[in-house]
C-alpha positions as CSV (number, residue, x, y, z in Angstrom):
1,M,85.8,-59.7,-26.0
2,P,83.8,-57.2,-28.1
3,K,85.3,-53.7,-28.3
4,T,82.0,-52.2,-27.2
5,V,82.2,-54.1,-23.9
6,I,85.8,-53.1,-23.4
7,R,84.9,-49.4,-24.0
8,I,82.1,-49.6,-21.4
9,G,84.3,-51.3,-18.9
10,V,87.0,-48.7,-19.3
11,A,84.5,-45.9,-19.0
12,L,83.2,-47.4,-15.8
13,L,86.7,-47.8,-14.3
14,L,87.4,-44.2,-15.2
15,A,84.2,-43.0,-13.6
16,I,84.9,-45.0,-10.4
17,A,88.5,-43.6,-10.3
18,L,87.2,-40.1,-10.7
19,I,84.7,-40.5,-7.9
20,A,87.3,-42.1,-5.6
21,G,89.8,-39.3,-6.5
22,L,87.2,-36.7,-5.6
23,L,86.4,-38.3,-2.2
24,A,90.1,-39.0,-1.4
25,S,91.3,-35.5,-2.2
26,N,88.9,-33.5,0.0
27,H,86.4,-32.9,-2.7
28,A,83.6,-34.8,-1.0
29,A,81.6,-31.6,-0.8
30,G,81.6,-31.4,-4.6
31,W,80.3,-34.9,-4.8
32,R,77.5,-34.1,-2.3
33,W,76.6,-31.1,-4.5
34,L,76.3,-33.5,-7.5
35,V,74.0,-36.0,-5.7
36,N,71.9,-33.1,-4.3
37,G,70.9,-32.2,-7.8
38,G,73.4,-29.5,-8.7
39,W,74.6,-31.5,-11.7
40,H,72.2,-29.7,-14.0
41,T,74.0,-26.3,-13.5
42,T,77.4,-25.2,-14.4
43,A,78.1,-23.9,-11.0
44,R,81.6,-22.5,-10.2
45,L,83.1,-24.8,-7.6
46,G,86.6,-24.8,-6.1
47,A,89.1,-22.9,-4.1
48,L,89.2,-19.1,-4.7
49,N,91.9,-17.7,-6.8
50,D,93.9,-14.7,-5.8
51,Q,91.5,-12.3,-7.5
52,E,88.5,-13.9,-6.0
53,Q,90.1,-13.7,-2.5
54,R,90.6,-10.0,-3.1
55,W,87.0,-9.6,-4.0
56,A,86.1,-11.3,-0.7
57,A,88.4,-9.0,1.2
58,I,86.8,-5.9,-0.3
59,A,83.4,-7.1,0.7
60,W,84.6,-7.9,4.3
61,R,86.0,-4.3,4.5
62,Y,82.4,-3.1,4.6
63,F,81.7,-5.1,7.7
64,E,84.9,-3.9,9.4
65,N,84.0,-0.3,8.7
66,N,80.3,-0.5,9.7
67,A,80.2,-2.9,12.7
68,Q,79.1,-1.2,16.0
69,P,81.5,-2.2,18.8
70,Q,78.9,-2.1,21.5
71,T,76.3,-4.3,19.8
72,G,78.0,-6.2,17.1
73,L,75.3,-5.1,14.6
74,V,76.4,-3.8,11.2
75,N,74.9,-0.7,9.6
76,G,72.4,-1.6,6.8
77,S,74.1,0.9,4.5
78,D,77.4,2.7,4.7
79,K,77.6,4.9,7.8
80,R,73.8,4.8,8.4
81,P,73.2,3.1,11.8
82,V,69.9,1.3,11.0
83,V,69.5,-2.4,10.2
84,S,66.7,-4.7,9.3
85,L,66.2,-8.3,10.5
86,W,67.0,-9.5,7.0
87,Q,70.3,-7.6,7.1
88,M,71.1,-9.2,10.5
89,G,70.8,-12.5,8.8
90,D,73.1,-11.2,6.0
91,T,75.6,-10.2,8.7
92,L,75.7,-13.7,10.1
93,I,76.3,-15.2,6.7
94,A,79.0,-12.7,5.9
95,L,80.7,-13.5,9.2
96,T,80.6,-17.2,8.5
97,A,82.0,-16.6,5.0
98,A,84.8,-14.4,6.4
99,R,86.0,-17.2,8.7
100,Q,85.7,-20.0,6.1
101,L,87.6,-17.9,3.6
102,D,90.3,-17.1,6.1
103,L,89.6,-13.3,6.2
104,I,89.5,-13.6,10.0
105,D,90.8,-16.1,12.5
106,D,88.9,-18.1,15.2
107,E,89.5,-15.5,17.8
108,V,88.0,-12.6,15.8
109,F,85.1,-14.8,14.7
110,D,84.3,-15.8,18.2
111,R,84.5,-12.2,19.5
112,R,82.2,-10.9,16.7
113,L,79.7,-13.7,16.9
114,T,79.5,-13.6,20.7
115,L,78.7,-9.9,20.6
116,I,76.0,-10.4,17.9
117,L,74.5,-13.4,19.8
118,G,74.2,-11.4,23.0
119,T,72.4,-8.6,21.1
120,L,70.0,-11.0,19.3
121,N,69.1,-12.7,22.5
122,R,68.3,-9.3,24.1
123,L,66.6,-7.8,21.1
124,P,63.6,-5.7,22.0
125,L,60.4,-7.2,20.6
126,T,57.0,-5.6,19.5
127,S,53.8,-6.1,21.5
128,A,53.3,-9.2,19.4
129,N,56.6,-10.6,20.7
130,V,58.2,-10.6,17.3
131,P,61.1,-8.5,16.0
132,N,60.4,-5.0,14.6
133,L,61.2,-4.3,11.0
134,L,64.1,-2.0,11.8
135,Y,66.6,-1.4,14.7
136,S,69.3,1.1,15.6
137,T,72.7,-0.5,15.3
138,T,74.0,1.6,18.2
139,S,71.3,1.4,20.8
140,V,69.3,-1.7,19.5
141,A,66.1,0.4,19.9
142,M,63.2,-0.4,17.6
143,V,63.1,2.4,15.0
144,G,61.3,3.6,11.9
145,Y,62.8,4.6,8.6
146,A,63.9,8.0,9.9
147,N,65.9,6.2,12.7
148,T,63.7,7.5,15.4
149,P,62.1,5.2,18.1
150,Q,59.1,3.6,16.5
151,V,57.4,0.2,16.1
152,I,56.5,-0.2,12.4
153,G,55.6,-3.9,12.2
154,W,57.2,-7.2,11.4
155,S,58.1,-9.2,8.3
156,A,57.9,-13.0,8.1
157,K,60.2,-12.7,5.1
158,D,62.9,-10.9,7.1
159,M,62.4,-13.3,10.0
160,A,62.9,-16.3,7.6
161,R,66.2,-14.8,6.4
162,L,67.5,-14.6,10.0
163,M,66.2,-18.0,10.8
164,M,68.1,-19.5,7.9
165,A,71.3,-17.6,8.7
166,L,71.3,-18.9,12.3
167,R,71.2,-22.4,10.8
168,I,74.1,-21.7,8.4
169,V,76.2,-20.5,11.3
170,A,75.4,-23.6,13.3
171,S,76.1,-25.9,10.3
172,F,79.7,-24.6,10.1
173,H,80.2,-23.9,13.8
174,P,77.9,-26.3,15.8
175,Q,79.5,-25.4,19.1
176,Y,77.4,-22.2,19.1
177,S,74.1,-24.0,18.3
178,E,72.5,-23.6,21.7
179,Y,72.9,-19.8,21.7
180,L,71.8,-19.5,18.1
181,E,68.6,-21.5,18.8
182,R,67.8,-19.4,21.9
183,V,67.2,-16.5,19.6
184,I,64.2,-18.1,18.0
185,L,62.8,-19.4,21.2
186,R,62.1,-15.8,22.4
187,W,59.7,-15.1,19.5
188,D,56.0,-15.7,19.3
189,F,54.8,-17.2,16.0
190,C,51.1,-17.3,16.6
191,R,50.5,-14.2,14.4
192,V,53.3,-15.0,11.9
193,V,52.5,-18.4,10.5
194,D,49.3,-20.5,10.5
195,D,48.9,-24.3,10.6
196,K,48.7,-24.4,6.7
197,G,52.0,-22.6,6.3
198,Q,50.7,-19.2,5.3
199,L,53.1,-16.4,6.4
200,Y,52.0,-13.0,7.7
201,A,53.6,-9.6,8.0
202,G,52.4,-7.0,10.5
203,Q,51.7,-3.4,9.7
204,M,51.0,-0.6,12.2
205,R,47.5,0.7,11.5
206,N,45.6,3.0,13.9
207,Q,48.1,2.3,16.6
208,K,47.6,-1.4,16.3
209,L,49.7,-4.1,14.7
210,T,47.6,-5.8,12.0
211,P,48.6,-9.1,10.3
212,Q,48.3,-9.5,6.5
213,A,49.4,-12.4,4.3
214,E,52.9,-11.9,3.0
215,G,54.9,-13.4,0.2
216,R,54.6,-13.5,-3.6
217,L,56.0,-16.2,-5.9
218,G,59.8,-16.4,-5.6
219,D,60.0,-14.6,-2.2
220,S,57.2,-16.9,-0.8
221,E,59.0,-20.1,-1.4
222,Y,62.3,-18.7,-0.2
223,S,60.7,-17.5,3.1
224,A,58.8,-20.8,3.5
225,A,62.2,-22.6,3.4
226,G,63.5,-20.5,6.3
227,F,60.5,-21.6,8.4
228,G,60.7,-25.2,7.2
229,L,64.2,-25.4,8.6
230,W,62.8,-25.1,12.1
231,G,59.9,-27.5,11.6
232,F,57.1,-25.0,11.0
233,A,54.3,-25.8,8.5
234,N,55.1,-24.1,5.2
235,D,53.2,-26.0,2.5
236,Q,50.9,-23.1,1.5
237,S,53.8,-20.7,1.2
238,L,55.7,-23.2,-0.9
239,R,52.8,-23.3,-3.4
240,P,51.8,-19.8,-4.2
241,P,49.4,-19.4,-7.2
242,A,51.2,-18.9,-10.4
243,Q,50.6,-17.9,-14.0
244,H,52.8,-17.6,-17.1
245,V,54.2,-14.4,-18.7
246,I,56.1,-14.6,-22.0
247,I,59.3,-12.7,-22.4
248,D,61.1,-13.1,-25.8
249,G,59.3,-16.4,-26.3
250,L,60.3,-17.8,-22.9
251,A,57.5,-18.6,-20.4
252,L,58.3,-17.5,-16.8
253,D,56.1,-18.0,-13.7
254,I,54.8,-15.0,-11.8
255,D,52.4,-14.8,-8.9
256,A,48.8,-15.0,-10.1
257,R,47.3,-12.8,-7.4
258,D,46.2,-9.4,-8.7
259,P,48.3,-6.6,-7.2
260,R,45.4,-4.1,-7.6
261,T,43.4,-6.0,-5.0
262,T,46.2,-7.3,-2.8
263,W,48.3,-4.0,-2.8
264,T,51.4,-6.2,-3.2
265,P,53.2,-6.1,-6.5
266,A,53.9,-9.4,-8.3
267,A,57.4,-9.3,-9.7
268,I,60.2,-11.6,-11.0
269,T,63.7,-10.8,-9.7
270,T,66.9,-12.7,-9.4
271,T,67.6,-12.6,-5.7
272,P,65.3,-15.3,-4.2
273,Y,66.3,-17.8,-6.9
274,V,70.0,-17.4,-6.5
275,L,69.8,-17.5,-2.7
276,S,67.7,-20.7,-2.9
277,G,70.4,-22.2,-5.2
278,M,73.4,-21.2,-3.1
279,E,71.8,-22.3,0.2
280,Y,69.7,-25.3,-0.7
281,A,70.5,-26.3,-4.3
282,W,66.8,-25.5,-4.7
283,T,65.8,-28.5,-2.5
284,L,63.8,-26.4,-0.1
285,P,62.9,-27.7,3.4
286,G,59.4,-29.1,3.3
287,A,59.2,-29.3,-0.4
288,D,58.4,-32.5,-2.3
289,R,60.1,-33.5,-5.6
290,D,57.6,-31.7,-7.8
291,I,58.3,-28.4,-6.0
292,T,62.0,-28.9,-6.1
293,N,62.0,-29.6,-9.8
294,L,59.7,-26.5,-10.3
295,Q,62.1,-24.3,-8.4
296,R,65.0,-25.4,-10.4
297,Q,63.1,-24.8,-13.7
298,R,62.1,-21.3,-12.5
299,A,65.6,-20.5,-11.5
300,S,66.9,-21.7,-14.8
301,N,64.4,-19.5,-16.6
302,V,65.3,-16.4,-14.5
303,Y,68.9,-17.0,-15.6
304,R,68.1,-17.8,-19.3
305,V,65.8,-14.7,-19.9
306,Q,68.6,-12.4,-18.7
307,E,71.1,-14.2,-20.8
308,M,68.8,-14.0,-23.9
309,R,68.5,-10.3,-23.5
310,W,72.3,-10.0,-23.6
311,Q,72.5,-12.4,-26.6
312,Q,69.8,-10.8,-28.6
313,K,70.2,-7.1,-27.7
314,N,73.7,-6.9,-26.3
315,I,72.4,-5.5,-23.0
316,L,74.1,-6.8,-19.9
317,T,71.4,-7.7,-17.5
318,A,71.3,-8.7,-13.8
319,R,68.2,-7.6,-12.1
320,S,67.6,-7.2,-8.3
321,D,66.3,-4.5,-5.9
322,F,68.9,-2.0,-4.9
323,N,69.5,1.3,-3.0
324,I,70.5,4.7,-4.3
325,S,71.8,7.7,-2.4
326,A,68.9,10.0,-3.3
327,P,65.1,9.7,-3.6
328,P,63.5,7.3,-4.1
329,W,66.2,5.7,-2.1
330,H,65.1,2.1,-2.9
331,V,64.3,0.7,-6.3
332,N,62.8,-2.6,-7.4
333,D,64.5,-3.6,-10.6
334,T,62.7,-6.5,-12.1
335,I,62.6,-9.0,-14.9
336,F,58.8,-8.6,-15.0
337,A,56.4,-6.6,-12.8
338,N,53.0,-4.9,-13.1
339,G,52.4,-6.2,-16.6
340,Y,55.7,-5.2,-18.2
341,A,59.0,-6.9,-18.8
342,W,62.2,-5.2,-17.5
343,N,60.1,-2.9,-15.3
344,T,61.9,-0.7,-12.8
345,L,59.8,0.7,-10.0
346,A,60.2,2.8,-6.9
347,D,58.6,1.5,-3.7
348,D,55.5,3.7,-4.4
349,G,55.0,2.0,-7.8
350,K,56.4,4.9,-9.9
351,W,58.1,3.9,-13.1
352,V,61.8,4.9,-13.0
353,P,63.4,3.2,-16.1
354,R,66.5,5.4,-16.1
355,L,67.5,4.0,-12.7
356,A,67.7,0.4,-14.1
357,Q,71.1,-1.1,-13.4
358,V,73.3,-4.2,-13.5
359,S,73.1,-5.2,-9.8
360,T,76.3,-6.3,-8.2
361,R,74.5,-8.7,-5.9
362,A,72.7,-10.3,-8.9
363,V,75.9,-10.6,-10.8
364,F,77.7,-12.5,-8.1
365,G,74.7,-14.9,-7.6
366,L,74.4,-15.6,-11.3
367,W,78.2,-15.9,-11.6
368,A,78.4,-18.5,-8.8
369,L,75.6,-20.7,-10.1
370,W,76.2,-20.6,-13.8
371,Q,79.7,-20.7,-15.3
372,T,78.9,-19.5,-18.8
373,P,80.1,-16.8,-21.3
374,F,77.2,-14.6,-20.1
375,T,78.2,-14.6,-16.5
376,D,81.8,-14.2,-17.5
377,A,80.8,-11.1,-19.4
378,L,78.8,-9.8,-16.4
379,M,81.8,-10.3,-14.1
380,A,84.3,-8.8,-16.5
381,M,82.2,-5.6,-16.4
382,A,81.2,-5.7,-12.7
383,Q,84.5,-6.7,-11.0
384,R,85.6,-3.1,-10.5
385,Q,82.3,-1.9,-9.1
386,N,83.9,-1.3,-5.7
387,D,85.9,0.9,-3.5
388,P,88.6,-1.3,-2.0
389,Q,88.5,0.7,1.3
390,R,84.7,0.7,1.6
391,G,83.2,-2.3,-0.2
392,W,81.2,-3.1,-3.3
393,F,78.9,-0.6,-5.0
394,E,75.2,-1.4,-5.6
395,G,75.7,-1.6,-9.4
396,R,76.2,0.1,-12.7
397,V,73.4,2.2,-14.3
398,E,72.1,0.6,-17.5
399,A,71.3,3.8,-19.3
400,T,74.5,5.7,-18.8
401,G,77.2,3.2,-17.5
402,D,77.7,5.3,-14.3
403,Y,78.3,3.5,-11.1
404,N,75.6,3.5,-8.5
405,R,78.0,4.3,-5.6
406,A,75.7,3.5,-2.8
407,I,77.2,0.8,-0.6
408,T,75.0,-1.6,1.4
409,L,75.3,-4.5,3.8
410,S,73.2,-6.9,1.7
411,T,75.2,-6.5,-1.5
412,N,78.5,-7.0,0.3
413,A,77.0,-10.0,2.1
414,M,75.9,-11.5,-1.3
415,V,79.5,-11.2,-2.6
416,L,80.8,-13.1,0.4
417,E,78.0,-15.7,0.2
418,A,78.6,-16.3,-3.5
419,L,82.3,-16.8,-2.9
420,L,81.7,-19.1,0.1
421,F,79.4,-21.2,-2.1
422,K,82.2,-21.6,-4.6
423,A,84.8,-22.4,-2.0
424,N,82.4,-24.7,-0.2
425,M,81.9,-26.8,-3.4
426,G,78.2,-26.1,-3.4
427,A,75.1,-25.6,-1.3
428,L,75.7,-24.1,2.2
429,L,72.9,-26.0,3.9
430,R,72.9,-29.7,3.0
431,D,71.1,-31.0,6.1
432,S,67.8,-29.3,6.7
433,E,66.8,-31.4,9.7
434,L,67.3,-30.1,13.3
435,S,69.0,-32.7,15.4
436,A,66.7,-34.5,17.9
437,Q,69.3,-33.6,20.5
438,S,69.3,-29.9,19.6
439,Y,68.5,-27.4,22.3
440,F,65.6,-26.1,20.3
441,R,63.9,-29.5,20.1
442,R,64.6,-30.4,23.7
443,Q,62.9,-27.2,24.8
444,L,59.7,-28.2,22.9
445,E,59.6,-31.9,24.0
446,D,57.5,-31.4,27.2
447,P,54.1,-29.8,26.3
448,F,53.8,-28.6,29.9
449,T,57.1,-26.6,30.0
450,A,57.5,-25.8,26.3
451,P,57.0,-22.1,25.3
452,Q,53.3,-21.6,24.4
453,R,54.0,-19.4,21.4
454,C,52.9,-21.6,18.5
455,F,56.1,-23.5,17.9
456,P,56.0,-26.5,15.6
457,L,55.6,-29.2,18.3
458,N,52.9,-27.4,20.3
459,K,51.2,-25.3,17.7
460,T,47.5,-24.5,18.5
461,A,44.8,-23.4,16.1
462,L,45.6,-19.9,14.9
463,S,42.2,-18.8,13.6
464,G,41.6,-16.6,16.6
465,N,45.1,-15.2,16.7
466,L,45.2,-13.5,13.3
467,N,42.6,-10.9,14.0
């Protein structure tokens, strides 16, 4: 027998043995990650080591310190009792991670989830029957940015984050599915998403909630995925108009709509791409193969351009939005925005380059999805950006090396989500289809009894509802 044939046969036997070993030794999740397309990354997969378990415990300490006993809601930033709908989604993911990583037991998980579910199913809604942007974590009242009673609008982006988080909890703990699905059945989607899949935010203008198109490339596709999980049309939001920008010879995609006419900045940041990778392996619900491949390429470029900056200029780079403990309070730290690479902007558009930082949440997302010398270097620097008694800091200031000691829910949730991704051997949501037997679908089966609020199976024309 020719030696070439023998070598091929041996290689096949070894491959079969490896696959069998993976499946037989409780590594089936890792194999599913491979077949779902994660093979092209060098994701960190496997049980947490002692150090990583300590990182998770530090992140969970934030939630222990900031949970409100009467509502189950968690403060959006340390000791400040205000929370957004996005952060409510973060809380559910963090709670799921805490249970899966054995930071809490079943009894504690049930007690905390039950309290949150009760609150979400009684959450006050705006006049449009959608959640407000912000809530008090103590009273659950709708509030404004000063934590005073106020309706300030809604965000489809924030709604999508909570919609996705509800599905993550159900995927790990299906016994709670009915109560998780009831949360969504209270909302009215007629002014939030149209029959082409365009998403809308609502802003309070002249004492009236006014819808406007929401979502720019990156955020748009991530939000579309959250709606697609529940069967809503999302095609238009999965395909935002794009154009190329060149950074250090690398072409990256950015939203093609002009921020001077839309009043919405077009930016490239890390967060939506690492979240899509950890949750869906970039196979977004409702997306065809072309969109999936495009998302993976865009995520890869977001990683590569930050790695190249480190390789060429020795600047550790991990860009995301973040909070600080003084004005302007919230900063959009970007890879590209408003015509410039590595642009750092306040919410009012003011250029604040000395606030640029290595974001803790971006570090953990990149570290989980790409096991490389670059992410090793990021983590070697970032691993002490925390207070063990309070949680992880927002980051380290690029210009000075100082810590940004602000501590927020979203950053600590990202730490837990990244570590859960690793321990889970890949994407957190591997099945995007709602069961035909789910409570949600059963409620929509009968057109005569189903809620008439533009749900996927009874959606009506929306042209008259968006004015």
